C-alpha positions in Angstrom: 0.0 0.0 0.0 1.2 3.5 -0.8 1.0 5.1 2.6 1.4 8.7 1.4 -1.4 8.3 -1.1 -3.7 6.7 1.6 -3.0 9.6 3.9 -3.7 12.2 1.2 -7.0 10.5 0.3 -8.0 10.2 3.9 -7.1 13.8 4.7 -8.9 15.1 1.7 -12.0 13.0 2.3 -12.1 14.1 6.0 -11.9 17.8 5.0 -14.6 17.4 2.4 -16.9 15.5 4.8 -16.4 18.1 7.5 -17.0 21.0 5.1 -20.4 19.5 4.4 -21.2 18.9 8.0 -21.4 15.1 7.6 -20.4 12.4 10.0 -18.4 9.3 9.2 -21.5 7.2 10.0 -23.4 9.1 7.3 -20.7 9.0 4.6 -19.7 5.3 5.1 -22.9 3.7 3.9 -23.3 6.2 1.1 -20.0 5.1 -0.4 -20.6 1.4 0.3 -18.5 1.1 3.4 -19.2 0.3 7.1 -18.5 3.4 9.2 -15.6 1.7 10.9 -14.0 0.9 7.5 -14.6 4.4 6.3 -12.9 5.7 9.5 -9.8 3.6 8.6 -9.9 5.2 5.1 -9.9 8.7 6.6 -7.0 7.8 8.9 -4.9 6.8 5.9 -4.9 3.1 7.0 -6.3 1.8 3.7 -6.7 2.6 0.0 -10.2 2.6 -1.5 -11.1 0.5 -4.5 -11.7 2.3 -7.8 -15.5 2.0 -7.4 -15.3 3.3 -3.9 -13.0 6.2 -5.0 -15.7 7.1 -7.6 -18.4 7.1 -5.0 -16.2 9.2 -2.6 -15.8 11.8 -5.3 -19.6 11.8 -6.0 -20.8 11.8 -2.4 -18.2 14.3 -1.1 -18.4 16.5 -4.2 -14.7 16.5 -4.7 -12.8 16.0 -7.9 -10.6 12.9 -8.4 -7.6 15.2 -8.8 -8.3 16.8 -5.4 -8.9 13.5 -3.7 -5.7 12.0 -5.0 -3.7 15.1 -4.2 -2.9 16.0 -7.8 -4.1 19.6 -7.7 -2.1 20.2 -4.6 1.0 19.0 -6.4 0.3 21.2 -9.4 -0.2 24.2 -7.2 2.9 23.4 -5.2 1.1 22.8 -1.9 1.5 19.0 -1.5 -0.5 17.6 1.3 -3.0 20.5 1.5 -6.4 20.4 -0.1 -6.9 23.5 -2.2 -10.1 25.2 -1.2 -12.4 25.6 -4.2 -14.3 28.7 -4.6 -18.0 28.3 -3.7 -19.1 28.8 -7.3 -16.7 26.1 -8.6 -18.5 22.9 -9.5 -16.5 19.7 -9.9 -16.9 20.0 -13.6 -15.5 23.5 -13.6 -12.5 22.4 -11.5 -11.9 19.5 -13.9 -12.1 21.9 -16.9 -9.6 24.2 -15.2 -7.3 21.3 -14.4 -7.3 20.1 -18.0 -7.0 23.7 -19.4 -3.8 24.1 -17.4 -2.3 21.2 -19.3 -2.9 22.7 -22.8 -0.3 24.5 -24.9 -1.0 28.0 -26.0 -2.5 27.0 -29.4 -4.9 24.5 -27.8 -5.8 26.9 -25.0 -6.7 29.5 -27.6 -8.9 27.0 -29.4 -10.6 26.1 -26.1 -11.3 29.8 -25.5 -12.8 30.2 -28.9 -15.1 27.2 -28.4 -16.1 28.5 -24.9 -16.8 32.0 -26.4 -19.0 30.6 -29.1 -20.9 28.4 -26.6 -21.7 31.4 -24.4 -23.4 33.3 -27.2 
């Protein structure tokens, strides 16, 4: 098991859960885990399966990039969960994440498409 990844996922899941005012007992069953097992996940003692990871993202309203600590690495703040703005949906955060990977020409094309779509 990759302990650092397990800790990152657990820390991010806990922060997202607390931001929503949920308990471990509420989140566990929603993602298909007993609350005791979910507690182990938040403490970084286990890695979730891919289906559980998907359900975590859905239930906690957090992007896979955030949950895996990828956006923190990109922004140079490893181990800290970046706080999304309140108006940022997971889809918008994902779009921003992908847009940051584009070269100048492709970014210009994306801007053109977005401009046309907003008309």
